[in-house]
C-alpha positions as CSV (number, residue, x, y, z in Angstrom):
1,M,31.9,-10.7,-8.6
2,D,30.8,-7.4,-6.9
3,I,33.5,-4.9,-6.2
4,A,32.8,-1.7,-4.3
5,L,34.8,1.2,-5.4
6,P,34.6,4.7,-4.0
7,A,33.0,7.2,-6.3
8,K,34.4,10.7,-6.9
9,M,32.5,12.1,-4.0
10,S,33.2,10.3,-0.7
11,S,32.4,13.0,1.9
12,T,29.6,12.4,4.3
13,E,28.3,16.0,3.9
14,D,26.0,17.0,1.1
15,W,26.3,20.3,-0.9
16,S,24.4,22.2,1.9
17,G,26.6,20.9,4.7
18,S,23.9,18.6,6.0
19,T,25.3,15.3,7.2
20,V,24.4,12.1,5.4
21,A,25.0,9.1,7.6
22,A,26.3,6.8,4.9
23,P,27.0,6.9,1.2
24,I,24.3,5.7,-1.2
25,I,25.2,2.6,-3.1
26,L,24.9,2.8,-6.8
27,Y,24.9,-0.5,-8.8
28,D,26.5,-0.1,-12.2
29,I,27.8,-2.2,-15.1
30,P,31.6,-2.6,-15.6
31,S,33.1,-2.7,-19.1
32,K,36.3,-2.4,-21.1
33,A,35.7,1.4,-21.4
34,P,38.1,3.8,-19.6
35,K,37.1,4.2,-16.0
36,N,34.3,1.7,-16.6
37,I,31.7,4.5,-17.1
38,W,29.7,3.7,-20.2
39,A,26.1,2.7,-19.5
40,P,23.7,5.6,-20.1
41,N,21.1,4.8,-17.5
42,P,23.5,4.4,-14.5
43,A,25.2,7.5,-15.8
44,K,21.9,9.5,-15.4
45,T,21.8,8.4,-11.7
46,R,25.5,9.2,-11.2
47,F,24.8,12.7,-12.6
48,C,21.8,13.1,-10.1
49,L,23.9,12.0,-7.2
50,E,26.7,14.4,-8.2
51,Y,24.4,17.2,-8.8
52,K,22.8,16.9,-5.4
53,G,26.2,16.5,-3.8
54,L,25.3,13.2,-2.2
55,P,28.1,10.8,-1.3
56,Y,27.9,7.4,-3.0
57,T,29.9,4.3,-3.7
58,I,29.7,2.2,-6.8
59,V,29.3,-1.6,-6.8
60,W,30.1,-3.0,-10.2
61,V,27.8,-5.9,-11.3
62,E,28.6,-7.8,-14.4
63,F,25.8,-7.8,-17.0
64,K,25.2,-11.5,-16.6
65,D,25.0,-11.2,-12.8
66,I,22.4,-8.4,-12.7
67,P,19.3,-10.6,-12.2
68,I,20.6,-12.8,-9.4
69,T,22.5,-10.0,-7.7
70,M,19.5,-7.6,-7.7
71,K,17.0,-10.3,-6.7
72,R,18.9,-12.3,-4.1
73,K,21.6,-9.9,-2.7
74,V,20.1,-6.4,-3.1
75,G,16.4,-7.0,-2.9
76,A,15.6,-4.8,-5.9
77,S,12.3,-5.0,-7.8
78,T,12.0,-5.6,-11.5
79,T,11.5,-2.7,-13.7
80,E,8.9,-2.3,-16.5
81,G,8.9,-5.4,-18.6
82,G,9.6,-7.6,-15.6
83,R,13.4,-7.5,-15.9
84,Y,16.1,-6.7,-13.4
85,T,18.0,-3.7,-14.8
86,L,20.5,-1.2,-13.6
87,P,20.8,1.4,-12.3
88,V,19.7,0.5,-8.8
89,I,20.5,2.4,-5.6
90,K,20.4,1.2,-2.1
91,D,20.2,4.0,0.5
92,P,21.5,2.8,3.8
93,N,20.1,6.1,5.4
94,T,16.5,5.1,4.7
95,G,16.7,1.4,3.9
96,F,15.1,1.9,0.5
97,V,16.2,0.1,-2.7
98,V,15.1,1.8,-5.9
99,A,15.4,0.7,-9.5
100,D,15.1,2.7,-12.7
101,S,16.8,6.0,-13.3
102,L,13.6,8.1,-13.3
103,A,12.3,6.4,-10.2
104,I,15.7,7.1,-8.6
105,A,15.6,10.8,-9.5
106,E,12.1,11.0,-8.0
107,Y,13.3,9.2,-4.9
108,L,16.3,11.5,-4.5
109,D,14.1,14.6,-4.8
110,K,11.7,13.3,-2.2
111,N,14.3,12.2,0.3
112,Y,16.9,14.8,-0.3
113,P,14.9,17.8,-1.4
114,E,17.7,20.4,-1.5
115,K,18.7,21.1,-5.1
116,P,15.8,19.4,-7.0
117,I,16.5,17.4,-10.1
118,I,13.0,17.4,-11.6
119,P,11.4,20.8,-11.8
120,R,7.9,21.1,-10.2
121,G,5.1,20.3,-12.5
122,V,7.0,18.4,-15.2
123,S,7.0,14.8,-13.8
124,A,4.2,13.7,-16.1
125,L,6.0,15.1,-19.2
126,I,9.2,13.4,-18.2
127,G,7.3,10.2,-17.7
128,L,6.0,10.4,-21.3
129,F,9.3,11.3,-22.9
130,E,11.2,8.0,-22.4
131,P,8.5,5.8,-24.0
132,A,8.2,8.2,-26.9
133,Y,12.0,8.3,-27.3
134,C,12.2,4.6,-27.2
135,S,9.6,4.0,-29.8
136,V,11.0,6.6,-32.2
137,A,14.7,7.1,-31.8
138,Y,15.9,4.0,-29.9
139,G,13.9,1.7,-32.2
140,K,15.7,3.1,-35.2
141,A,19.2,2.7,-33.6
142,V,18.8,-0.4,-31.4
143,K,21.0,-2.6,-33.6
144,L,23.8,0.0,-33.7
145,I,23.6,0.4,-29.9
146,L,23.7,-3.3,-29.3
147,T,26.6,-3.8,-31.6
148,K,28.6,-1.0,-29.9
149,T,27.6,-2.2,-26.5
150,L,28.9,-5.7,-27.2
151,E,32.3,-4.2,-28.2
152,I,32.9,-2.7,-24.7
153,L,31.2,-5.3,-22.4
154,N,33.6,-7.4,-20.4
155,D,34.1,-10.8,-22.0
156,S,32.4,-12.6,-19.1
157,S,29.1,-10.9,-20.0
158,R,29.1,-11.3,-23.8
159,E,27.2,-14.6,-24.2
160,Y,24.5,-13.5,-21.7
161,F,24.2,-10.1,-23.4
162,I,23.8,-11.7,-26.8
163,Q,21.2,-14.3,-25.6
164,T,19.1,-11.8,-23.7
165,R,19.2,-9.1,-26.5
166,L,18.2,-11.7,-29.1
167,E,15.2,-12.7,-26.9
168,L,14.2,-9.0,-26.6
169,L,14.4,-8.5,-30.4
170,G,12.7,-11.8,-31.2
171,E,15.7,-12.9,-33.2
172,T,17.5,-16.3,-33.2
173,R,21.0,-15.3,-34.5
174,W,23.3,-12.4,-33.7
175,E,24.0,-11.9,-37.4
176,A,20.6,-10.2,-37.6
177,V,22.2,-7.5,-35.4
178,S,25.4,-7.4,-37.5
179,E,27.6,-4.4,-38.0
180,A,26.2,-4.1,-41.5
181,N,22.6,-3.9,-40.2
182,A,23.7,-1.5,-37.5
183,Q,25.4,0.8,-40.0
184,S,22.3,0.7,-42.2
185,Q,20.2,1.7,-39.2
186,W,22.6,4.5,-38.4
187,E,22.3,5.9,-42.0
188,D,18.5,5.7,-41.8
189,L,18.5,7.5,-38.4
190,K,20.8,10.3,-39.8
191,E,18.4,10.8,-42.7
192,G,15.4,10.8,-40.4
193,S,13.8,7.7,-42.0
């Protein structure tokens, strides 16, 4: 079930005093965490919206409902890898729907150029950073991240999360992503292995 909640900023004026006709809609993932704010990629988009002073509202989408909600209700495109992911924004001021935190930052800079997020001349570098990070750091900590994510996800999304993460990892049983394996990965990551 999607529930729209106002975000911290609800004014229709941006930081420069320019009027924005309607708040941008940010789709995020709810959880058991305080204030529901936990997912790192939607947090990047929330930071960008706050930094630019743009009004926005949050629509919470359960993890298990992301594909159907993004495809049928929002009209979002899949991201790299052919999956529906969050964050997604829907900008009622332009009619655009944008998925992926980097694409959203680029969109916000293009359409709301005051107070740029991405410094000129570094887009290519930023575009190279995430794949490098994922192949080095994320790969070494993925089981720890998945184990901790499962602890804070709402119960209604647990089974879907387990199923889809096992598919991504090429595993058949969640025990392969157990707390013991996660802690071992954490120790290796701390040692730089």
